[in-house]
C-alpha positions in Angstrom: 20.6 -17.2 -15.5 20.0 -13.9 -17.2 16.9 -12.0 -16.0 15.4 -9.1 -18.3 13.5 -6.7 -16.6 10.9 -4.5 -18.6 9.3 -1.5 -16.6 5.4 -1.6 -17.0 3.7 0.6 -14.3 4.2 3.0 -11.8 1.1 3.4 -9.4 0.6 5.5 -6.5 -1.6 4.1 -3.4 -2.8 5.9 -0.3 -1.1 4.9 2.8 -1.9 1.4 3.8 -2.9 0.0 7.3 -0.6 -2.3 8.9 -1.2 -6.0 8.9 -1.9 -5.8 12.6 -5.0 -3.6 12.2 -5.9 -5.3 8.5 -7.6 -8.3 10.2 -9.8 -8.6 13.2 -10.9 -11.9 14.8 -14.7 -11.9 15.5 -16.4 -14.9 17.4 -13.7 -17.4 16.1 -13.8 -15.9 12.6 -11.2 -13.8 10.9 -12.6 -10.7 9.1 -11.2 -7.7 7.1 -11.4 -4.6 9.7 -13.0 -1.4 9.1 -9.7 0.1 8.4 -9.1 -2.8 5.8 -12.5 -2.3 4.2 -11.9 1.3 3.9 -8.3 0.9 2.3 -9.8 -1.2 -0.1 -12.6 1.1 -1.3 -9.8 3.9 -1.5 -7.7 1.7 -3.7 -10.7 0.6 -5.9 -11.3 4.5 -7.0 -7.9 4.8 -8.1 -7.4 1.3 -9.7 -9.6 1.9 -13.0 -6.7 2.8 -15.2 -4.2 0.4 -13.8 -2.6 -2.3 -16.1 -3.1 -6.0 -15.8 0.1 -8.2 -15.6 -2.0 -11.5 -15.9 0.2 -14.4 -14.7 3.4 -12.9 -15.6 6.6 -13.1 -13.0 6.9 -9.7 -11.5 9.4 -7.7 -9.6 7.9 -4.9 -7.2 9.6 -1.9 -6.1 7.8 -0.1 -3.3 8.6 3.3 -1.6 6.7 4.0 1.5 6.3 7.8 2.4 4.7 7.8 5.9 2.9 11.0 7.0 4.8 11.4 10.0 8.1 10.4 11.7 6.9 7.9 13.9 8.7 4.3 13.9 6.9 1.8 11.8 7.8 -1.8 10.6 8.0 -1.6 6.9 7.2 -5.2 6.6 3.7 -4.7 8.3 2.7 -2.7 5.3 3.3 -5.2 2.3 0.5 -7.7 2.6 -2.4 -5.2 2.4 -0.9 -3.5 -0.6 0.0 -6.6 -2.3 -3.6 -8.0 -1.6 -5.5 -4.9 -3.2 -3.2 -5.1 -6.2 -4.4 -8.6 -6.8 -8.1 -7.8 -5.9 -8.0 -4.9 -8.4 -6.7 -7.3 -11.3 -2.9 -5.8 -11.4 -1.9 -9.5 -10.9 -3.7 -12.8 -10.6 -2.0 -13.7 -7.6 0.5 -12.1 -5.3 2.8 -15.4 -5.4 3.6 -14.1 -8.9 6.1 -11.6 -7.1 9.6 -13.0 -7.4 11.3 -10.0 -6.1 10.2 -7.3 -3.7 12.4 -4.4 -2.5 11.0 -1.8 -0.1 12.3 1.7 0.9 11.3 4.0 3.5 11.0 7.3 1.7 10.7 10.7 3.0 7.6 11.9 5.2 4.8 13.1 3.2 1.4 14.2 4.4 -1.0 12.4 4.2 1.3 9.4 3.7 1.2 7.6 0.3 2.8 4.8 -1.4 4.7 4.5 -4.8 4.8 1.3 -6.4 7.0 0.4 -9.5 6.0 -3.1 -11.2 8.1 -4.7 -13.8 7.8 -8.0 -15.7 10.2 -10.5 -15.5 11.3 -12.4 -18.7 12.4 -15.3 -16.7 11.6 -16.5 -13.4 14.4 -15.7 -10.8 12.9 -18.9 -8.7 12.1 -22.4 -10.2 8.8 -23.3 -9.8 
């Protein structure tokens, strides 16, 4: 199968919370944490000029630029970022991501994330 990529957007997001601090359990209910709410608000202020890919199949490249050299699990940062892209209408649902590539970039205070999103002309996976 031949898949054609078309670059559509490069976005810069603030440093995301880890999934370990994004949700909290309160009285047997799972709620968005204070850090999660603050992150969502910070992203919302940046999202006004972002494109919308609707329901297209996507390839996403993420470069994490942490504020410090502390050890971090890069996979713990993915879900909060994909969720805010969905909530800000960049995509209809994060299940549209057929390809996800994540790199640890250089240390950069206060920490940020660069996301490159491309449409896939044909799906990599069968649905």
